[in-house]
N, C-alpha and C positions, 0 to 999 in steps of 0.2 A: 867638861871633861874633868873628872876628879880622880886623883891617885892617892891611896893610902900606902903607907910603908914603902914608898917609891916603886909601886907596881902600877903599871898603866892599865887601866880598865879598858877592856874592849867592848864597844857596843856593837853587837851582832844581831841582825834581823833575820829569822828563819822565814823562808817564803811559803805561801800556801801553794798547793798543787796547781799547775797551770790550767787543768781542766777539771770540771766538776766530776766527782765519782758518783756511782750509784749509791743511794743511802743504804746503810747496813748497820747492824748492831755493833757500835764501837766497843772496844774493850775497856774503856775507861769513863764511860757515861752512865752506865747503869746506876740509878739511885742518885744521880747528880740533880741538883735543884733545877737545872735547865734541860733535863733530859728530853722532854716533850719538844722544847723549842728547837733544840739542836737536831732532832730527828725531822721536824718539819722543814727547817731551813736547808738541811742537807738534801733532803728528798727534792726540794725545788732546785737544787744545784747552786745555791747562793754561796755555800761554803762547802769544803770537802775535808776529808780526813787525811791521814798520813799513811804511807805504804806500810807501816808496821800495825796498822789496824786501830791506831788510837786517834782521837780527835783532839786531845789536849785542851780540854774546855777552859782551863784557868790560865792558859798562855795568853799574853798580851797580843793585840793586834798593831801592826805597824801602820803608820800613815799611808804608805804605799800600798799595803794590802787592802786597807779601807777604800782607797781611790779606785782599786781594781773591783772591789765588790760593789760599791754604789754605782759605778759606771755600768755594770752588767745589770744589777737589779733595776735600776731607774731608766736604763737607756740613754745615759749621758754621752756626750761627745767623746768618741774614741778616735784619736788622730796620731799618725806617726810623727807629726809636727808639734805636738803639744810640749815637747821637751823645750821648745824655744821660749816658752813662757817663764822658764826658771833659770836660776844661775847655777843651780847644783844638781840638775838632772842631766845625765849622760844620754845621748841618743840611743845608745846600745842597751840601756837599762831595761829589764823586763817590764818594768812599770811605766816606762815612758809614754806609751799611747794613752794611759789612763789619767795622766796628770792635768788635763783640762779641768777635772772635777776638783783639782786642788784650789781653784779659785773660789770655791764655796767655803774653804776652811779660813781660819784666821790667817792674815797675810803678814809676813815678816819683812822688815827692812832689806833691801838689797835683792828683792825677788827670790829668796831662798825658801825651798820648800821643806826641807829637812825631811825627805820621804821615808828614811829607815829608822827614825825616832818612833817610839811608842805613841799610839794614838791616845789622846786624853778624851774624857768625856766632854770637855769644852769643845775640842775639835770636832766631835761627832755632832753634837747638838747644832753647832755653828753651820754645819753643812746640811743637816736633815731639815731644819726649820725652812729654809727657802725652797728645798725640794718640794715641800708640801704647801708651798705658797703662803707661809706665815711670816709676816713682817714683824720682827721682834724688837727693832729700834723704837724706843719710847713707848714699849708695851706698858699699858696702865695698870695691869695687875701687880699684886704685892706678894705673891706666893713665895719668892725668895726669902721674904723676911721670916717666914715660918720654918727655915731650914736651920738645922742645928749649927751649921757652920757659917751662918749669915755674917758674923762679924768679920770674917776673913775677906769678904768682898763687898761690904756694905758701902765702902767709899768708891766703888766702881759702878757708876749708874748703868753703863752698857752691859756688864756682866749680870747686874740685878735684872734688867729687862729681859735679857736672854734667857736666864733661868726661869723667871716667872712665866714667860711665854711657853718654854718647853713643858713646865708643870701644868699649866692651864689648859694646854692643848694635848695633854696626855701623850707627849712625845718622849720625854725621858723623866723619869721620877727620881727621888732621892735615894741615898744609901744610909746605912746606919750612922755614919758621920756627917750626914747632911747631904747637900747636892754633890759635893766633892768634884768641882769642876776640873781639877788637875790630876785626879786619879786616872790611871791607865784603864782603858776598856779591855776586857778579855774576850775571848772568842765565844764563850757561853753568853756574856752580857750582850754581844752584838747579835747572837741569834735571837735573844729575847727582844731586843729592840726592833729587829727586822720583822719578827713575827707579829709584834703589836702593831706594826705600821702597814702590814701586808694588806693590800686591797684599798688602802686610803687614798683619796684624790691627790694628785701631784700637779706641779707646775713645770713639768720638764720641758715641755715645748718652749716655753718663755726663757728658761734657764739655758737651753741648748743655744737659742738665738743670741744671748748674751755671750756665752763662751765662744761661739763661732764668730761673732763679731770681734772680740778681743783678739782670738787668734788670727783672723784675717789681718787686723791691724799690725800685729807682730810680724807676720810673714811679710807685709808690705815694706816694713821698715828694716827687716833683718839684714838686707845688704847694703843700705844706705845710711843708717844712723852712725854718726861718729862715736867712738869710744868715749867713756867718761874720763879716761886718762890714757897715757901712753903705756903700753905693757912693758914691764920691767923697769920703768923709771921712777924713782923717788924724787918728788918735787918739794917736799917740806915736812915739817913736823908741827903738832898743834898741842902746846902745853895748856893752851886755855881749855880745849876739848878734854884733855886729860884730867884737869882739875874739876871740870863740870861732871864727868862721870864719876869720879871720886866722891864728890860731895853728894851725888844722888844715890850712890850706893850706901853711904852712912845714913842718909835721910830715910831710905826705905828700911834699913835694918833698925833704926830707932823706932819707926812705926811698927815694927813687928817684935818689939821688946828685945832686941839683940844689941850687943856692945858694938861700939864703932869700931872700925878697922884703922890701924895706923899706916900711914903712907910709907912705903919701903922703896928706897932708891934702886936697890938691887933687883927687886921685881919689876920696877918700872923699866929698868934698862933691858931686862929679859923681855918684857912685853913689847918694847919698841923694836928690839931686835927681830922679834918674830913677825910683827907687822910688816917691818921692812923687807924681811926675807920672803914673805908671801908675794910682795910686789915684785921683787928683783927675780925670783925663780918661777913666778906665775903659777902658784898653787893656793889653795884655800882649805886648810886642814889644821888640826891640832898636832899632827905628826908631819915633820918636814921631809923633804925627799931623802935626807940621810937616815930616816927612820927614828928619829928623836922626838919624843913627845915632850910635854912641860917638865916632867921629872928629869928626863935625860938632858934637857937643855939647863935646867937648874943645877944639875950635878956638874956639867961642864963649866958652869959660870961660878961654882963654889958657893952656891947658896944653900943655907941649912934649912931643914924643914921636916915635919913628921907627916904633914899632908900638904898636897898642892893641887890646885885646880885652875882651870882656864876657861874663859869665854872669849870667842871670837866673833866678829861681824865685819861686813864691808858694805860701803855705800856712802855716797856723799849726801849726808843728811844731818839734821840737828842732833846733838848728844841726847836730847830727850826722846827722839824717835828711835834711836839705837837701844837706849835703856828700856823703852817700852817693849821693844821686840825681845830683848833678853828676859824681861819679867814676864811675858806671856808665853815663854817656853819653859816647860818644867825643869829640864836639866840645868839650863842657864840661871833659872830663878833659884833652883837649889843651891848653886855655886854661891850666889849673891847672899842667901840668907843662911848659909852654913854656919852653924854656932861654933864649929871647931876653927874657923878662919879668924886670924888675928891681924893679918897684914895684907895689903894690897898695893900692887903697882899697875898703872894704866899706860899703855903706849899707843898712840894715834899718829899714824903716818900717812902723808898725802902722796897720791900718785897711783900708778897701776891702773888696770882696766876699770876697776870699780870706783876710782877716785879717792877713797879714803878707806883705810883698813885699821880696825879697832881691836885691841887685845887687852884683856884683863887677866892678871896674874894673882891668884889668891894663895896664902900659905898660912900655916900655923905650926 
């Protein structure tokens, strides 16, 4: 979450229509580079338009929308109990039955799915490759090296293998800027991707067996597994974890040519207070039950800033795992690598249902 000029940015995801509409001439797709792909995929019912007659081809797809689409396209597991797989999926959410397919996307610490965040190209290819029976771990190809942005991920062997496998198998190709794994996928781009793959062999039966097996295990444990912590109870603090996260942030900023951040005691106190508040009042959000986001909480604490942003996580794991989850999420990564940030405070509090609550507060 990032706020400029003390304005809290709201992340809103618009939903696709629940039922496919009959394909027709949309008012905003004539002459669009993906016009033929949009027409073909809407005719099949994979995507649909909006009530005003538009398709909005350049609008991004949310992770939730993508899960619903690939569940329908590939016949993946649809279950009313799928929400149990995730810490941030409400059983009443419209996308809850389709979240079994979330197991195909990159997994984040604490079993968070981030369903309403925009879908990245990395998210999409991570899910699509196994659907078509392609094992990308250790892929021997070197196509990633030919991408214009190869320098951005050359130190990540898993990313390079995945990108090379996608290119070599004609699953997903590059963009003007390279492969752009962290760019958001648009509705038009998804239509092009689905049309390219339409009719290709899949490994859906095997994947559904895996998803059903995991879901069965989760259902069996749902009523018997002890909580990771006691709801509402703070059991301690970890200055060691806070320092580890702080050092890792400055290390990754240095690797990306950015200035180091200074430790800020005021921001650290703000971060600890938020982690503690999430435990005591049983919520997980940037906005607390009083309606205050990081800017409002900073104002109340008398902290000065011209920009402020915040990353949160939860789960009893090593700091390296938490940091890896943030760096693999575009929004969180953007806060860590924000050139406008100059100060950082970290608050790690032990307790609550998920065991450990982590908050980073950045300011400039």
